[in-house]
ZAPAKE-379274 format. One record per residue (C-alpha): x, y, z; residue in one letter. Coordinates in Angstrom, 2 decimals, always signed. Layout:
residues N
+---------+---------+---------+---+
:      c1 :      c2 :      c3 : r :
+---------+---------+---------+---+
:       X :       Y :       Z : A :
...
+---------+---------+---------+---+
END
This chain:
residues 88
+---------+---------+---------+---+
:      c1 :      c2 :      c3 : r :
+---------+---------+---------+---+
:  +20.36 :  +47.27 :  +34.69 : M :
:  +21.71 :  +46.27 :  +30.48 : L :
:  +24.59 :  +44.08 :  +31.94 : N :
:  +23.18 :  +42.13 :  +34.06 : E :
:  +20.89 :  +41.27 :  +31.51 : E :
:  +23.75 :  +41.42 :  +29.37 : R :
:  +25.49 :  +38.98 :  +30.92 : E :
:  +22.30 :  +36.45 :  +31.33 : K :
:  +22.46 :  +35.51 :  +27.99 : F :
:  +26.28 :  +35.92 :  +27.17 : S :
:  +28.18 :  +32.43 :  +25.82 : I :
:  +30.14 :  +32.37 :  +28.71 : S :
:  +26.77 :  +32.27 :  +30.74 : S :
:  +25.32 :  +29.79 :  +27.90 : I :
:  +28.91 :  +27.27 :  +28.42 : D :
:  +28.16 :  +27.26 :  +32.16 : K :
:  +24.64 :  +25.76 :  +32.17 : N :
:  +24.34 :  +22.05 :  +31.44 : P :
:  +21.28 :  +21.90 :  +30.05 : K :
:  +23.53 :  +23.33 :  +26.61 : F :
:  +26.11 :  +21.22 :  +24.70 : L :
:  +29.46 :  +21.94 :  +25.15 : P :
:  +30.94 :  +24.43 :  +23.24 : I :
:  +35.03 :  +24.46 :  +22.17 : G :
:  +37.54 :  +21.36 :  +21.88 : K :
:  +35.81 :  +19.77 :  +25.16 : D :
:  +32.82 :  +18.14 :  +23.31 : R :
:  +31.83 :  +14.85 :  +25.40 : P :
:  +28.92 :  +13.86 :  +22.51 : L :
:  +32.29 :  +14.03 :  +20.00 : L :
:  +34.30 :  +11.46 :  +22.27 : K :
:  +31.45 :   +8.76 :  +22.77 : E :
:  +31.20 :   +8.43 :  +18.26 : I :
:  +32.05 :   +4.25 :  +17.05 : T :
:  +32.06 :   +3.66 :  +13.42 : I :
:  +31.28 :   +0.38 :  +12.85 : T :
:  +30.70 :   -2.36 :   +9.92 : R :
:  +28.16 :   -4.26 :   +9.46 : D :
:  +28.71 :   -7.26 :   +7.86 : Y :
:  +25.95 :   -9.18 :   +8.22 : S :
:  +23.85 :   -8.18 :   +4.75 : T :
:  +25.36 :   -9.45 :   +1.84 : S :
:  +27.92 :   -7.43 :   -0.35 : M :
:  +26.66 :   -6.24 :   -4.24 : R :
:  +30.44 :   -6.64 :   -6.60 : K :
:  +30.71 :   -2.58 :   -5.94 : D :
:  +31.16 :   -3.59 :   -2.54 : G :
:  +27.43 :   -1.72 :   -1.53 : N :
:  +25.78 :   -3.04 :   +1.07 : N :
:  +22.92 :   -0.59 :   +1.25 : V :
:  +19.79 :   -1.75 :   +0.93 : D :
:  +17.65 :   +1.17 :   -0.87 : I :
:  +14.34 :   +0.09 :   +0.05 : D :
:  +15.22 :   +0.25 :   +3.62 : E :
:  +16.76 :   +3.67 :   +3.38 : E :
:  +13.31 :   +4.84 :   +1.54 : N :
:  +10.88 :   +3.44 :   +4.19 : A :
:  +13.64 :   +5.25 :   +6.95 : E :
:  +12.87 :   +8.31 :   +4.61 : L :
:   +9.80 :   +8.27 :   +4.45 : T :
:   +9.52 :   +7.73 :   +8.49 : K :
:  +11.62 :  +10.90 :   +9.22 : N :
:   +9.48 :  +13.26 :   +6.51 : S :
:   +6.02 :  +12.09 :   +8.05 : I :
:   +7.09 :  +12.27 :  +11.62 : K :
:   +8.68 :  +16.03 :  +10.68 : Y :
:   +6.03 :  +17.24 :   +8.92 : N :
:   +3.72 :  +16.36 :  +11.28 : V :
:   +5.74 :  +18.49 :  +13.87 : V :
:   +6.55 :  +21.49 :  +11.99 : S :
:   +2.43 :  +21.27 :  +11.38 : N :
:   +1.50 :  +21.24 :  +14.90 : Q :
:   +4.37 :  +23.52 :  +15.14 : L :
:   +3.39 :  +26.56 :  +12.65 : A :
:   -0.15 :  +25.95 :  +14.49 : K :
:   +1.17 :  +26.79 :  +17.84 : E :
:   +2.85 :  +29.58 :  +16.76 : L :
:   -0.60 :  +30.32 :  +14.45 : S :
:   -3.16 :  +30.12 :  +17.54 : L :
:   -0.03 :  +32.04 :  +20.22 : L :
:   +0.27 :  +35.26 :  +17.27 : K :
:   -2.94 :  +36.15 :  +17.49 : Q :
:   -3.34 :  +35.62 :  +21.32 : A :
:   -0.81 :  +38.37 :  +21.09 : I :
:   -3.23 :  +40.48 :  +18.53 : N :
:   -5.24 :  +40.01 :  +20.31 : G :
:   -7.59 :  +37.57 :  +18.42 : G :
:   -7.46 :  +39.64 :  +15.44 : R :
+---------+---------+---------+---+
END
């Protein structure tokens, strides 16, 4: 019985499950990545065309999303812990 349970959660069983990302050299997601250059913005003398205001706005947006999701997850885990402990 222990060996059967071990087999369910081995690397080979995870590798066969289509819900998981592939392990090893054959990673189709990496083959889809393409690098493009954006020439639609003006370039500074130092060769940089990054808009710091836009990057800061994206950083703020991502930080807010992260905080909301992590707080919600913490609340849900707290409720589960209370349920497991019988409300104590």
